[in-house]
MDAnalysis code that builds the backbone (N, CA, C; Angstrom):
import MDAnalysis as mda
import numpy as np

u = mda.Universe.empty(444, n_residues=148, atom_resindex=np.repeat(np.arange(148), 3), trajectory=True)
u.add_TopologyAttr("name", ["N", "CA", "C"] * 148)
u.add_TopologyAttr("resid", np.arange(1, 149))
u.add_TopologyAttr("resname", ["MET", "SER", "VAL", "GLU", "ASP", "LEU", "VAL", "LEU", "GLY", "ASN", "LYS", "SER", "LYS", "ASP", "ALA", "ARG", "ARG", "ALA", "THR", "PHE", "VAL", "VAL", "ALA", "GLY", "GLU", "ARG", "LEU", "ALA", "VAL", "TYR", "HIS", "GLN", "SER", "GLY", "GLU", "TYR", "ALA", "GLU", "PRO", "ARG", "ALA", "ARG", "PHE", "VAL", "CYS", "ARG", "VAL", "GLY", "ARG", "ALA", "ILE", "THR", "ASP", "VAL", "THR", "VAL", "CYS", "PRO", "ASP", "GLY", "ARG", "PHE", "LEU", "ALA", "THR", "VAL", "GLY", "ALA", "THR", "ASP", "VAL", "LEU", "VAL", "LYS", "LEU", "TRP", "PHE", "LYS", "LYS", "VAL", "ALA", "VAL", "SER", "ALA", "ALA", "GLY", "HIS", "VAL", "SER", "ALA", "ALA", "LEU", "SER", "PHE", "MET", "TYR", "ILE", "ARG", "HIS", "PRO", "ALA", "PRO", "VAL", "TYR", "SER", "MET", "THR", "PHE", "ARG", "PRO", "ASN", "PRO", "VAL", "LEU", "SER", "VAL", "THR", "GLN", "SER", "VAL", "GLY", "VAL", "ALA", "ARG", "GLN", "ASN", "ALA", "LEU", "LEU", "THR", "THR", "CYS", "ALA", "ASP", "GLY", "VAL", "ALA", "ARG", "VAL", "TRP", "LEU", "GLU", "HIS", "SER", "ARG", "LEU", "GLN", "TYR"])
u.atoms.positions = np.array([
    [0.684, -1.251, -0.044],
    [0.285, 0.099, -0.050],
    [0.770, 1.169, -0.114],
    [0.653, 2.406, -0.710],
    [1.545, 3.588, -0.880],
    [0.922, 4.389, -0.058],
    [1.354, 5.605, 0.066],
    [0.448, 6.468, 0.444],
    [-0.489, 7.225, -0.232],
    [-0.517, 7.233, -1.542],
    [-1.627, 7.143, -2.429],
    [-2.940, 6.393, -2.005],
    [-2.581, 5.097, -1.798],
    [-3.630, 3.938, -0.976],
    [-3.800, 4.652, 0.317],
    [-3.210, 5.226, 1.180],
    [-3.732, 5.774, 1.968],
    [-4.589, 6.867, 1.947],
    [-4.233, 7.720, 0.858],
    [-5.206, 8.886, 0.938],
    [-6.559, 8.729, -0.020],
    [-5.955, 7.857, -1.398],
    [-7.172, 7.567, -1.761],
    [-7.606, 6.116, -1.981],
    [-7.009, 5.154, -2.177],
    [-7.876, 4.185, -1.782],
    [-7.516, 3.313, -2.966],
    [-6.774, 3.928, -4.043],
    [-5.902, 3.143, -5.421],
    [-4.946, 3.334, -5.781],
    [-4.454, 2.584, -6.484],
    [-2.405, 2.478, -6.716],
    [-2.358, 2.250, -8.054],
    [-1.503, 2.821, -8.572],
    [-1.072, 3.113, -9.910],
    [0.275, 2.989, -9.847],
    [0.813, 2.097, -10.685],
    [2.241, 2.179, -11.023],
    [2.870, 2.704, -12.582],
    [2.130, 3.419, -13.085],
    [2.383, 4.315, -13.855],
    [3.248, 5.399, -13.482],
    [4.674, 5.207, -13.761],
    [5.554, 6.641, -13.511],
    [4.903, 7.653, -13.759],
    [4.158, 8.150, -14.773],
    [4.106, 9.338, -14.804],
    [2.895, 9.833, -13.845],
    [2.162, 9.020, -13.101],
    [1.617, 9.487, -11.884],
    [2.498, 9.791, -10.690],
    [1.857, 10.322, -9.629],
    [2.788, 10.846, -8.675],
    [1.977, 11.368, -7.417],
    [2.305, 10.568, -6.170],
    [1.502, 11.266, -4.959],
    [2.823, 11.973, -4.496],
    [2.420, 13.265, -3.898],
    [3.482, 13.870, -2.913],
    [2.789, 14.532, -2.005],
    [3.479, 14.980, -1.266],
    [3.416, 15.325, 0.749],
    [3.786, 16.863, 0.741],
    [2.972, 17.521, 1.128],
    [3.342, 19.202, 0.984],
    [3.616, 19.417, 2.400],
    [4.545, 19.872, 3.483],
    [4.001, 20.121, 4.562],
    [4.567, 21.697, 5.169],
    [4.395, 22.264, 6.369],
    [4.234, 23.566, 6.752],
    [3.263, 23.670, 7.764],
    [2.397, 24.935, 7.418],
    [1.559, 25.425, 8.393],
    [0.598, 24.230, 8.347],
    [0.170, 23.174, 7.175],
    [-0.841, 22.587, 7.034],
    [-0.101, 20.877, 6.179],
    [-0.669, 19.951, 6.380],
    [-0.355, 18.915, 5.807],
    [-1.220, 18.908, 4.431],
    [-0.497, 18.370, 3.035],
    [-1.475, 18.314, 2.104],
    [-1.086, 17.045, 1.721],
    [-1.882, 16.378, 0.987],
    [-1.191, 15.092, 0.064],
    [-1.879, 15.374, -1.144],
    [-1.096, 15.673, -2.247],
    [-1.667, 15.373, -3.315],
    [-1.588, 14.707, -4.567],
    [-2.179, 14.547, -5.280],
    [-1.694, 13.424, -6.465],
    [-1.938, 13.790, -7.797],
    [-1.207, 13.949, -9.177],
    [-0.988, 13.676, -10.426],
    [-1.532, 12.804, -11.143],
    [-2.384, 12.498, -11.881],
    [-2.859, 11.715, -12.410],
    [-1.860, 11.567, -13.759],
    [-1.159, 12.536, -14.250],
    [-0.626, 12.562, -15.566],
    [0.600, 13.402, -15.571],
    [1.757, 13.258, -16.452],
    [2.710, 14.149, -16.660],
    [2.545, 15.466, -16.876],
    [1.211, 15.780, -17.352],
    [1.216, 17.436, -17.444],
    [-0.197, 17.421, -17.084],
    [-1.038, 16.813, -15.754],
    [-1.879, 17.207, -15.443],
    [-2.206, 17.877, -14.017],
    [-2.723, 18.399, -13.674],
    [-2.707, 19.487, -12.479],
    [-3.096, 18.725, -11.455],
    [-1.933, 18.641, -10.227],
    [-1.962, 18.129, -9.150],
    [-3.353, 18.639, -8.201],
    [-3.800, 17.506, -8.106],
    [-5.315, 17.782, -6.979],
    [-4.755, 17.352, -5.394],
    [-5.076, 17.742, -4.439],
    [-5.222, 17.877, -3.175],
    [-6.458, 16.721, -2.853],
    [-5.500, 15.878, -2.343],
    [-6.293, 14.516, -1.796],
    [-6.795, 14.579, -0.261],
    [-5.823, 15.467, 0.499],
    [-5.858, 15.395, 1.731],
    [-5.379, 16.720, 2.185],
    [-6.088, 17.466, 3.106],
    [-5.236, 18.755, 3.941],
    [-6.040, 18.916, 5.018],
    [-4.926, 19.156, 5.845],
    [-5.742, 19.390, 7.117],
    [-4.335, 20.272, 7.769],
    [-4.833, 21.321, 8.548],
    [-4.298, 22.563, 9.225],
    [-3.571, 21.867, 10.652],
    [-2.133, 22.330, 10.921],
    [-1.564, 21.562, 11.802],
    [-1.779, 22.866, 12.982],
    [-1.738, 22.285, 14.279],
    [-1.300, 23.518, 14.968],
    [0.328, 24.172, 15.155],
    [1.143, 23.427, 14.821],
    [2.720, 24.196, 14.330],
    [3.200, 23.783, 13.311],
    [4.406, 24.183, 12.657],
    [4.278, 24.293, 11.718],
    [5.508, 22.844, 11.388],
    [5.169, 21.708, 10.325],
    [5.554, 20.827, 10.260],
    [7.083, 21.218, 9.709],
    [8.062, 20.647, 9.897],
    [9.527, 20.775, 9.580],
    [10.002, 19.413, 8.744],
    [9.659, 18.063, 9.439],
    [10.132, 16.986, 8.951],
    [8.970, 15.981, 8.549],
    [8.917, 15.062, 7.456],
    [8.333, 14.191, 7.313],
    [8.977, 13.413, 6.907],
    [8.489, 11.681, 6.985],
    [8.922, 10.539, 6.613],
    [7.681, 9.577, 6.187],
    [7.651, 8.546, 5.459],
    [7.110, 8.125, 4.913],
    [7.220, 6.588, 5.033],
    [6.826, 5.320, 5.449],
    [6.975, 4.226, 5.811],
    [7.345, 3.445, 4.527],
    [8.083, 3.015, 4.353],
    [8.038, 1.912, 3.114],
    [6.896, 1.174, 2.565],
    [6.331, 0.676, 3.034],
    [5.073, -0.040, 2.095],
    [3.734, 1.339, 2.250],
    [3.960, 2.673, 2.662],
    [2.919, 3.848, 2.510],
    [2.023, 3.541, 3.554],
    [1.933, 2.891, 4.612],
    [0.773, 2.751, 5.326],
    [0.582, 3.533, 6.603],
    [2.075, 3.954, 6.773],
    [2.174, 5.737, 7.963],
    [3.017, 6.419, 7.472],
    [2.925, 7.600, 7.781],
    [3.079, 8.781, 7.424],
    [3.638, 9.669, 9.133],
    [5.024, 10.410, 9.269],
    [5.193, 10.790, 10.097],
    [5.625, 11.926, 9.931],
    [4.926, 13.148, 11.175],
    [5.439, 14.450, 11.105],
    [5.690, 15.057, 12.092],
    [6.594, 15.917, 12.325],
    [7.135, 16.587, 13.353],
    [7.377, 18.070, 13.537],
    [7.455, 18.888, 14.412],
    [7.603, 20.360, 13.987],
    [9.208, 20.471, 14.707],
    [9.632, 21.653, 14.361],
    [10.952, 22.192, 14.766],
    [11.797, 21.999, 16.485],
    [10.873, 22.087, 17.170],
    [10.988, 21.962, 18.856],
    [10.405, 20.926, 19.179],
    [9.212, 20.228, 18.317],
    [8.385, 19.050, 18.865],
    [8.826, 18.167, 19.758],
    [8.043, 17.617, 20.899],
    [8.457, 16.642, 21.666],
    [7.490, 15.279, 21.505],
    [6.634, 15.480, 20.608],
    [5.301, 14.927, 19.867],
    [5.476, 14.526, 18.574],
    [5.892, 13.311, 17.898],
    [5.759, 13.155, 16.785],
    [4.321, 12.298, 16.096],
    [3.677, 12.750, 15.394],
    [2.152, 12.724, 15.004],
    [2.660, 11.624, 13.956],
    [1.962, 10.308, 14.436],
    [1.847, 9.206, 13.143],
    [0.571, 8.758, 12.763],
    [0.425, 9.313, 11.416],
    [-0.497, 9.323, 10.553],
    [-0.523, 7.692, 9.914],
    [-2.389, 7.888, 9.963],
    [-2.614, 6.197, 9.190],
    [-3.874, 6.616, 8.849],
    [-4.505, 5.306, 7.682],
    [-5.663, 5.201, 7.514],
    [-6.768, 4.580, 8.751],
    [-7.961, 5.580, 8.443],
    [-8.719, 4.681, 9.681],
    [-10.051, 4.498, 8.729],
    [-10.641, 3.669, 8.541],
    [-11.708, 2.582, 8.235],
    [-12.937, 3.103, 9.036],
    [-14.119, 3.484, 8.363],
    [-15.068, 3.500, 9.123],
    [-16.247, 2.853, 8.433],
    [-17.193, 1.692, 8.965],
    [-18.486, 1.378, 7.867],
    [-19.340, 1.757, 8.667],
    [-20.463, 2.495, 8.033],
    [-21.816, 3.353, 8.656],
    [-22.793, 1.888, 8.905],
    [-23.857, 2.235, 9.905],
    [-24.878, 1.147, 10.128],
    [-25.645, 0.589, 8.325],
    [-25.503, 1.789, 7.509],
    [-25.683, 1.433, 6.043],
    [-25.019, 0.619, 5.189],
    [-23.772, 0.441, 5.762],
    [-22.658, -0.378, 5.130],
    [-21.704, 0.221, 3.969],
    [-21.915, 1.932, 4.597],
    [-20.951, 2.721, 3.600],
    [-19.803, 2.976, 4.168],
    [-18.705, 2.044, 3.262],
    [-17.296, 2.593, 4.097],
    [-16.729, 3.651, 3.495],
    [-16.220, 4.614, 4.643],
    [-15.488, 5.470, 4.316],
    [-13.900, 5.595, 4.955],
    [-13.213, 5.960, 4.361],
    [-11.765, 6.679, 4.841],
    [-11.409, 7.875, 4.853],
    [-10.273, 8.004, 6.251],
    [-10.115, 9.366, 6.223],
    [-8.592, 9.073, 7.002],
    [-7.544, 10.108, 7.354],
    [-6.274, 9.967, 7.896],
    [-6.921, 10.285, 9.247],
    [-6.037, 9.502, 10.384],
    [-6.259, 9.532, 11.557],
    [-4.845, 10.118, 12.295],
    [-4.605, 10.132, 13.467],
    [-3.349, 10.326, 13.923],
    [-3.092, 9.821, 15.412],
    [-1.898, 9.354, 16.049],
    [-1.899, 8.885, 17.168],
    [-0.553, 9.630, 17.654],
    [-0.383, 10.146, 18.825],
    [1.309, 10.611, 19.517],
    [2.345, 9.878, 19.610],
    [3.573, 10.018, 19.555],
    [4.243, 9.640, 19.924],
    [5.192, 10.370, 20.650],
    [5.526, 10.574, 22.285],
    [5.886, 11.665, 23.003],
    [7.006, 11.042, 23.154],
    [7.968, 11.881, 23.223],
    [9.330, 11.896, 23.592],
    [9.663, 12.754, 24.450],
    [11.264, 12.870, 25.429],
    [11.269, 13.355, 26.129],
    [12.075, 14.709, 26.256],
    [12.464, 14.690, 25.047],
    [12.951, 16.260, 24.506],
    [12.527, 16.461, 22.629],
    [13.350, 17.782, 22.651],
    [12.724, 17.917, 21.072],
    [13.354, 16.653, 19.785],
    [12.452, 16.534, 18.941],
    [12.954, 15.560, 18.106],
    [13.557, 16.079, 16.845],
    [15.061, 15.375, 16.286],
    [16.123, 16.299, 15.803],
    [15.702, 15.415, 13.864],
    [15.443, 14.088, 14.337],
    [15.553, 13.697, 13.400],
    [14.838, 12.185, 13.150],
    [13.833, 11.905, 12.072],
    [13.028, 10.676, 11.771],
    [12.918, 9.921, 10.796],
    [12.967, 8.606, 10.636],
    [13.107, 7.747, 9.162],
    [12.027, 6.306, 9.689],
    [11.476, 5.963, 8.595],
    [11.100, 4.628, 8.503],
    [11.944, 3.651, 8.124],
    [12.356, 2.336, 8.341],
    [12.788, 1.081, 7.840],
    [11.933, 0.223, 8.199],
    [11.932, -0.909, 7.397],
    [11.393, -2.386, 7.188],
    [11.973, -2.818, 8.881],
    [11.249, -3.590, 9.982],
    [11.843, -4.112, 10.620],
    [12.631, -5.536, 10.638],
    [14.187, -5.449, 10.377],
    [14.771, -6.477, 10.364],
    [14.410, -7.873, 10.877],
    [14.342, -7.881, 11.861],
    [14.081, -8.805, 12.767],
    [12.777, -9.847, 12.443],
    [11.760, -8.919, 11.977],
    [10.421, -9.234, 12.180],
    [9.975, -9.410, 10.380],
    [10.639, -9.038, 9.814],
    [10.766, -8.771, 8.139],
    [11.083, -10.439, 7.582],
    [10.137, -10.948, 7.300],
    [9.502, -12.284, 6.526],
    [8.827, -12.332, 5.289],
    [9.513, -12.980, 4.410],
    [9.102, -12.588, 3.151],
    [7.646, -13.410, 3.056],
    [6.859, -12.360, 2.303],
    [5.261, -12.683, 2.352],
    [4.721, -14.096, 1.884],
    [5.574, -14.801, 1.053],
    [5.561, -16.513, 1.122],
    [5.233, -17.174, 2.183],
    [6.188, -17.021, 3.291],
    [5.795, -17.447, 4.464],
    [4.425, -17.408, 5.237],
    [4.186, -16.265, 5.107],
    [2.493, -15.825, 5.233],
    [2.645, -15.102, 6.381],
    [3.746, -14.387, 6.427],
    [3.980, -13.438, 7.647],
    [4.003, -12.100, 7.136],
    [3.623, -11.150, 7.720],
    [3.195, -9.552, 6.815],
    [4.504, -8.671, 7.479],
    [5.271, -8.176, 6.600],
    [6.378, -7.613, 7.176],
    [5.959, -5.933, 7.753],
    [6.750, -5.828, 9.064],
    [6.473, -4.579, 10.270],
    [7.186, -3.671, 9.719],
    [6.876, -2.412, 10.260],
    [7.317, -1.598, 10.107],
    [8.496, -0.934, 11.424],
    [9.473, -0.245, 11.130],
    [10.133, 0.527, 12.314],
    [10.477, 1.963, 12.170],
    [9.863, 2.979, 13.203],
    [10.130, 4.257, 12.932],
    [11.581, 4.328, 13.931],
    [12.275, 4.970, 13.561],
    [13.807, 5.227, 14.310],
    [13.245, 6.932, 14.649],
    [13.744, 7.284, 15.816],
    [14.100, 8.728, 15.945],
    [14.612, 9.137, 17.067],
    [15.745, 10.305, 16.656],
    [16.300, 10.515, 17.944],
    [16.018, 12.286, 18.031],
    [16.534, 12.354, 19.389],
    [15.886, 13.576, 20.181],
    [17.208, 14.399, 20.717],
    [16.930, 15.184, 21.530],
    [17.975, 16.199, 22.195],
    [18.496, 15.840, 23.459],
    [17.746, 14.916, 23.743],
    [18.189, 13.946, 25.097],
    [19.711, 12.895, 24.520],
    [20.192, 12.979, 23.361],
    [20.611, 11.916, 22.745],
    [20.542, 10.565, 22.660],
    [19.467, 10.176, 22.669],
    [18.757, 8.713, 22.389],
    [18.352, 8.472, 21.475],
    [18.800, 7.262, 20.819],
    [17.934, 7.178, 19.492],
    [16.913, 5.950, 19.757],
    [15.683, 5.914, 19.339],
    [14.731, 5.088, 19.891],
    [14.087, 4.460, 18.502],
    [13.570, 3.327, 18.571],
    [13.041, 2.334, 17.843],
    [11.637, 2.000, 18.204],
    [10.728, 2.494, 17.238],
    [9.382, 2.460, 17.638],
    [8.800, 1.503, 16.020],
    [8.215, 0.177, 17.133],
    [7.854, -0.752, 16.299],
    [6.225, -0.779, 16.218],
    [5.718, -1.335, 14.973],
    [4.526, -1.291, 14.709],
    [4.210, -2.600, 15.435],
    [2.795, -2.412, 15.941],
    [2.556, -3.607, 16.964],
    [1.376, -4.111, 16.469],
    [1.593, -5.424, 16.251],
    [0.128, -6.137, 15.091],
    [-1.108, -6.362, 16.031],
    [-1.166, -6.029, 16.994],
    [-2.962, -5.939, 17.432],
    [-3.228, -4.509, 17.243],
    [-2.615, -3.620, 16.859],
    [-3.333, -2.475, 16.648],
    [-4.315, -2.552, 15.581],
    [-5.668, -2.080, 15.520],
    [-6.155, -1.867, 14.239],
    [-6.481, -0.294, 13.667],
    [-5.477, -0.309, 12.989],
    [-5.563, 1.102, 12.263],
    [-6.364, 1.128, 11.434],
])
């Protein structure tokens, strides 16, 4: 699943199509359907503090954002809801990951210990690596029991 899937629910392998994230005073995910097509916003959200760093996990299921002096990383994910009438809707939601000091950097990596080929039937998990002003690097692992 890509960021495009996260926001749009569809996927294209066409290199002329693109999905990209713009951050600052708001988080915006845009999709461009062709090389010369006008990009269209698929998700826009005003944020409390300006975003200075964005990272997307390798499989595109999560997006992490942080501000310049933030101690909270926002972990964005797709949230699906089904109404009583059976209508399915999807939106981006988030949770906070608290740190004891301002976060300097972050990146996603596949979890090397739990990464097993899908032919074995075990899904790959993501790891978020963060560093902050206390000088400690932290690894945050996706929890298999959480339903996003």
